[in-house]
FIBAVO-789214 format. One line per 3 residues: number of its first residue (from 0); their letters; for each residue x, y, z of C-alpha. Coordinates in Angstrom, 2 decimals. Layout:
BEGIN
NUM	A	X,Y,Z ~ ...
***
This chain:
BEGIN
0	XXX	282.60,-89.49,255.90 ~ 284.78,-92.19,257.32 ~ 288.24,-90.75,256.64
3	XXX	287.74,-87.59,258.65 ~ 289.00,-87.68,262.22 ~ 287.16,-85.56,264.77
6	XXX	284.87,-82.68,263.74 ~ 281.81,-84.66,264.79 ~ 279.45,-81.67,264.87
9	XXX	280.42,-80.56,261.36 ~ 280.09,-84.09,260.00 ~ 276.67,-84.54,261.59
12	XXX	275.45,-81.23,260.17 ~ 276.54,-82.19,256.65 ~ 275.03,-85.65,256.97
15	XXX	271.68,-84.17,258.02 ~ 271.68,-81.92,254.96 ~ 272.13,-84.92,252.66
18	XXX	269.60,-87.09,254.49 ~ 266.96,-84.34,254.43 ~ 267.76,-83.40,250.81
21	XXX	268.50,-79.83,251.91 ~ 272.01,-79.50,250.54 ~ 273.13,-75.89,250.19
24	XXX	274.73,-74.64,246.99 ~ 277.85,-73.43,248.87 ~ 279.71,-74.32,252.08
27	XXX	282.69,-72.57,253.66 ~ 284.87,-74.74,255.92 ~ 286.82,-72.55,258.34
30	XXX	289.56,-73.21,260.88 ~ 293.36,-73.18,261.31 ~ 295.57,-74.59,258.58
33	XXX	296.10,-78.35,258.34 ~ 293.20,-79.40,260.58 ~ 291.30,-81.22,257.83
36	XXX	289.15,-78.64,256.02 ~ 289.91,-79.89,252.52 ~ 289.78,-83.52,253.67
39	XXX	286.30,-82.95,255.09 ~ 285.21,-81.13,251.92 ~ 286.35,-84.02,249.72
42	XXX	284.68,-86.58,251.95 ~ 281.48,-84.55,251.79 ~ 281.79,-84.66,247.99
45	XXX	282.14,-88.41,248.30 ~ 278.96,-88.62,250.38 ~ 277.04,-86.44,247.89
48	XXX	277.99,-88.72,244.99 ~ 278.05,-92.11,246.73 ~ 275.97,-94.79,245.02
51	XXX	275.11,-96.58,248.30 ~ 275.41,-94.06,251.15 ~ 274.51,-94.93,254.73
54	XXX	272.30,-91.90,255.35 ~ 271.53,-92.94,258.93 ~ 275.24,-92.83,259.77
57	XXX	275.97,-90.01,257.33 ~ 278.75,-92.00,255.67 ~ 279.60,-92.93,252.07
60	XXX	280.03,-96.61,251.40 ~ 283.66,-96.07,250.39 ~ 283.68,-98.98,247.94
63	XXX	281.42,-97.99,245.05 ~ 282.88,-96.71,241.79 ~ 281.98,-93.13,242.65
66	XXX	283.65,-93.24,246.09 ~ 286.80,-94.77,244.62 ~ 286.97,-92.12,241.89
69	XXX	286.66,-89.27,244.40 ~ 289.30,-90.98,246.55 ~ 291.70,-91.14,243.61
72	XXX	290.95,-87.65,242.35 ~ 289.48,-88.66,238.99 ~ 285.73,-88.32,239.44
75	XXX	284.38,-86.38,236.43 ~ 281.96,-84.38,238.61 ~ 284.45,-83.34,241.32
78	XXX	286.88,-80.53,240.55 ~ 289.64,-79.54,242.97 ~ 290.52,-75.97,242.00
81	XXX	294.13,-75.06,242.80 ~ 296.57,-72.29,241.77 ~ 299.00,-72.84,238.95
84	XXX	302.22,-74.59,239.92 ~ 304.59,-72.20,241.68 ~ 301.88,-69.65,242.50
87	XXX	300.14,-69.05,245.82 ~ 297.14,-67.12,244.56 ~ 294.33,-68.53,242.47
90	XXX	294.02,-66.60,239.23 ~ 290.76,-65.46,237.72 ~ 291.33,-67.42,234.50
93	XXX	291.38,-70.72,236.42 ~ 288.08,-69.91,238.14 ~ 286.49,-68.95,234.84
96	XXX	287.68,-72.14,233.14 ~ 287.43,-74.65,236.03 ~ 284.33,-73.34,237.80
99	XXX	282.20,-70.92,235.77 ~ 282.34,-72.90,232.52 ~ 281.92,-76.36,234.06
102	XXX	279.17,-75.20,236.43 ~ 276.92,-74.64,233.44 ~ 277.30,-78.25,232.32
105	XXX	275.06,-81.00,233.67 ~ 276.76,-83.60,235.91 ~ 278.09,-86.46,233.84
108	XXX	277.96,-89.33,236.32 ~ 275.93,-88.37,239.41 ~ 273.37,-85.95,240.83
111	XXX	275.84,-83.18,241.65 ~ 278.76,-81.32,240.16 ~ 281.08,-80.44,243.08
114	XXX	283.85,-77.84,243.17 ~ 286.41,-77.76,246.00 ~ 288.28,-74.46,246.37
117	XXX	290.88,-74.48,249.19 ~ 292.30,-71.32,250.80 ~ 289.90,-68.81,249.27
120	XXX	291.49,-66.03,251.34 ~ 294.41,-66.24,248.90 ~ 292.26,-65.37,245.90
123	XXX	292.78,-62.07,244.14 ~ 289.90,-59.58,244.28 ~ 289.12,-60.19,240.59
126	XXX	289.00,-63.95,241.25 ~ 286.58,-63.49,244.16 ~ 284.37,-61.24,242.06
129	XXX	284.29,-63.85,239.30 ~ 283.41,-66.58,241.79 ~ 280.62,-64.45,243.25
132	XXX	278.78,-64.65,239.94 ~ 278.46,-68.42,240.37 ~ 277.67,-68.13,244.09
135	XXX	274.89,-65.64,243.40 ~ 273.15,-67.68,240.70 ~ 274.36,-71.29,240.94
138	XXX	272.85,-73.96,238.72 ~ 270.65,-76.32,240.77 ~ 273.04,-79.28,240.52
141	XXX	276.18,-77.39,241.64 ~ 277.77,-77.49,245.13 ~ 280.78,-75.31,245.91
144	XXX	282.98,-76.30,248.87 ~ 285.32,-73.50,249.96 ~ 287.91,-73.52,252.74
147	XXX	289.59,-70.69,254.60 ~ 291.95,-70.32,257.55 ~ 291.20,-66.57,257.66
150	XXX	287.44,-66.05,257.17 ~ 287.70,-62.62,258.79 ~ 289.62,-61.47,255.70
153	XXX	286.91,-62.57,253.25 ~ 284.42,-60.25,251.62 ~ 281.06,-60.14,253.43
156	XXX	279.34,-60.78,250.10 ~ 281.18,-64.11,249.81 ~ 280.49,-65.11,253.42
159	XXX	276.80,-64.31,253.12 ~ 276.38,-66.74,250.22 ~ 277.85,-69.75,252.03
162	XXX	276.83,-72.04,254.84 ~ 279.77,-71.66,257.24 ~ 281.09,-74.89,258.78
165	XXX	283.57,-73.99,261.55 ~ 286.17,-76.63,262.43 ~ 288.09,-76.65,265.69
168	XXX	291.59,-78.07,266.30 ~ 291.67,-81.66,267.49 ~ 292.51,-82.42,271.11
171	XXX	296.12,-83.59,271.65 ~ 294.96,-87.10,272.59 ~ 292.99,-87.32,269.31
174	XXX	296.06,-86.36,267.27 ~ 298.25,-88.83,269.17 ~ 295.74,-91.67,268.77
177	XXX	295.38,-90.99,265.04 ~ 299.16,-91.01,264.55 ~ 299.50,-94.33,266.36
180	XXX	296.56,-96.02,264.63 ~ 296.76,-94.55,261.15 ~ 300.48,-93.88,260.69
183	XXX	302.05,-96.39,263.12 ~ 303.89,-93.78,265.19 ~ 305.32,-94.96,268.49
186	XXX	303.42,-93.73,271.60 ~ 306.30,-91.42,272.60 ~ 306.62,-89.97,269.10
189	XXX	302.85,-89.52,268.82 ~ 302.71,-87.61,272.14 ~ 305.62,-85.36,271.13
192	XXX	304.06,-84.48,267.78 ~ 300.61,-83.97,269.30 ~ 302.10,-81.46,271.75
195	XXX	303.63,-79.46,268.88 ~ 300.75,-79.79,266.40 ~ 298.28,-77.35,267.98
198	XXX	295.46,-79.68,267.06 ~ 296.45,-79.98,263.39 ~ 296.70,-83.59,262.32
201	XXX	297.85,-82.65,258.81 ~ 300.96,-80.96,260.18 ~ 301.64,-83.84,262.58
204	XXX	301.56,-86.36,259.72 ~ 304.02,-84.28,257.67 ~ 306.30,-83.88,260.70
207	XXX	306.20,-87.63,261.29 ~ 307.60,-88.12,257.79 ~ 310.05,-85.18,258.06
210	XXX	311.61,-84.91,261.55 ~ 313.23,-81.61,260.62 ~ 309.78,-80.01,260.65
213	XXX	309.23,-80.82,264.32 ~ 312.75,-79.61,265.22 ~ 312.15,-76.32,263.40
216	XXX	308.74,-75.91,265.01 ~ 310.02,-76.59,268.52 ~ 312.82,-74.04,268.00
219	XXX	310.50,-71.38,266.60 ~ 307.92,-71.95,269.34 ~ 310.57,-71.47,272.00
222	XXX	311.63,-68.20,270.35 ~ 308.04,-66.98,270.06 ~ 307.40,-67.59,273.74
225	XXX	310.40,-65.46,274.75 ~ 310.06,-62.63,272.20 ~ 307.40,-60.81,274.23
228	XXX	310.04,-60.03,276.87 ~ 312.92,-59.43,274.44 ~ 314.60,-56.09,273.73
231	XXX	314.03,-54.14,270.55 ~ 317.44,-55.17,269.17 ~ 316.75,-58.83,269.93
234	XXX	313.42,-58.62,268.13 ~ 314.96,-57.08,265.02 ~ 317.66,-59.77,265.01
237	XXX	314.99,-62.46,265.28 ~ 313.04,-60.90,262.41 ~ 316.13,-61.05,260.21
240	XXX	316.56,-64.74,260.98 ~ 312.90,-65.59,260.42 ~ 312.81,-63.71,257.10
243	XXX	315.55,-65.71,255.36 ~ 313.00,-66.46,252.63 ~ 309.29,-66.08,252.04
246	XXX	308.42,-69.70,252.83 ~ 310.22,-69.61,256.19 ~ 308.52,-66.33,257.04
249	XXX	305.11,-67.84,256.22 ~ 305.76,-70.90,258.40 ~ 306.83,-68.67,261.28
252	XXX	303.76,-66.46,260.95 ~ 301.53,-69.51,260.77 ~ 302.98,-70.78,264.06
255	XXX	302.77,-67.33,265.64 ~ 299.12,-67.12,264.66 ~ 298.36,-70.44,266.35
258	XXX	300.30,-69.37,269.46 ~ 298.63,-65.96,269.65 ~ 295.25,-67.57,269.11
261	XXX	295.86,-69.40,272.39 ~ 297.18,-66.27,274.10 ~ 294.08,-64.35,272.97
264	XXX	291.71,-67.12,274.05 ~ 293.40,-67.21,277.45 ~ 293.22,-63.42,277.69
267	XXX	289.48,-63.57,277.02 ~ 288.98,-66.35,279.61 ~ 288.25,-69.06,277.02
270	XXX	289.19,-72.64,277.84 ~ 289.73,-74.32,274.46 ~ 293.46,-73.76,274.01
273	XXX	295.35,-76.18,271.78 ~ 298.76,-75.72,273.42 ~ 299.71,-78.22,276.09
276	XXX	302.09,-78.44,279.02 ~ 304.53,-75.60,279.59 ~ 303.48,-73.85,276.37
279	XXX	299.87,-73.72,277.54 ~ 300.87,-72.34,280.93 ~ 302.92,-69.63,279.25
282	XXX	300.06,-68.74,276.88 ~ 297.76,-68.40,279.88 ~ 300.32,-66.23,281.70
285	XXX	300.85,-63.92,278.73 ~ 297.12,-63.69,278.03 ~ 296.36,-62.75,281.62
288	XXX	299.11,-60.11,281.57 ~ 297.84,-58.54,278.33 ~ 294.09,-58.65,278.62
291	XXX	291.62,-59.42,275.85 ~ 291.72,-56.15,273.80 ~ 295.53,-55.96,273.52
294	XXX	295.91,-59.66,272.70 ~ 293.17,-59.49,270.07 ~ 294.75,-56.38,268.50
297	XXX	298.09,-58.12,268.02 ~ 296.44,-61.27,266.66 ~ 294.80,-59.10,264.00
300	XXX	298.18,-57.55,263.17 ~ 299.50,-61.08,262.64 ~ 296.71,-61.85,260.19
303	XXX	297.43,-58.60,258.36 ~ 301.12,-59.52,258.12 ~ 300.26,-62.93,256.67
306	XXX	298.01,-61.30,254.08 ~ 300.82,-58.87,253.23 ~ 303.24,-61.76,252.63
309	XXX	300.74,-63.44,250.35 ~ 300.63,-60.14,248.43 ~ 304.45,-60.34,248.05
312	XXX	305.42,-57.85,250.76 ~ 309.09,-57.82,251.82 ~ 309.35,-60.61,254.45
315	XXX	311.99,-58.90,256.60 ~ 310.19,-55.57,256.67 ~ 306.86,-57.21,257.47
318	XXX	308.36,-59.20,260.35 ~ 310.32,-56.24,261.72 ~ 307.20,-54.08,261.85
321	XXX	305.25,-56.92,263.42 ~ 307.81,-57.61,266.14 ~ 308.11,-53.94,267.00
324	XXX	304.32,-53.95,267.49 ~ 304.52,-57.04,269.72 ~ 303.27,-56.09,273.22
327	XXX	305.98,-56.26,275.82 ~ 305.38,-58.73,278.65 ~ 307.94,-59.04,281.47
330	X	309.35,-62.54,281.85
***
């Protein structure tokens, strides 16, 4: 799986499954958004279907016809299942047509028929129930590769039918090195983006191409750090600004979730924070001031707010309620 950066433990586990011919019928890749879950899933599909895999190294050859087809998204036995254009949730009709129907057909070009389903936490309940039918009784040649940034919001029945592959954010030096080597970023630019990326190479690559993303992120991160000591009026004003539209609100909540993940980890005396520099020191300070239970409670409220937005809740109301629940921490 040569295109995946980092995630060595996950890659080794998947490679062992292929080498030992003990491939599970379903895997769930978990971790924060934009850290490479779908990329790893697609590279695993490539390894499963490779004509000349290096099983000792756990890597596809990358040059056979099968590898090239997966790379270009036109392999007949690999289906990337995505919502309809303009929609955030995956509808039940797509799962029935793209997964349930095709799963009953024999692979046309290789030993496996592989389905990649990103962001399964955004599925409707009816879609999940439809997918469970395939997860419960999968044909022997089918492998389902699911991803989720919020596995705690998934049904236990879905989790129990998957091998869970947890992915952790990359270290800042890994993100910076990848940006320099793979995307020709300057050392200074790579360090700046790595500091803002919270271990998510996918976001860093997009921000490299669109500088406005890093400017927005730096501004929002600065606001998030100070909101815990802000007055009620200041919080409501901030909520109004963040909720200009649904997409902005989602980006803000995504960043808040990453920030409060670090605050909660610090509160619970964990060491693997993804923030760096002054942001890391502030996350450690706020975590110590709050304690583990209070930090964890607010992190869960953040996840609930994100789920509410995906269910088309009013962005301003959701953010106002969230910020009023934000624990107060003196500056």
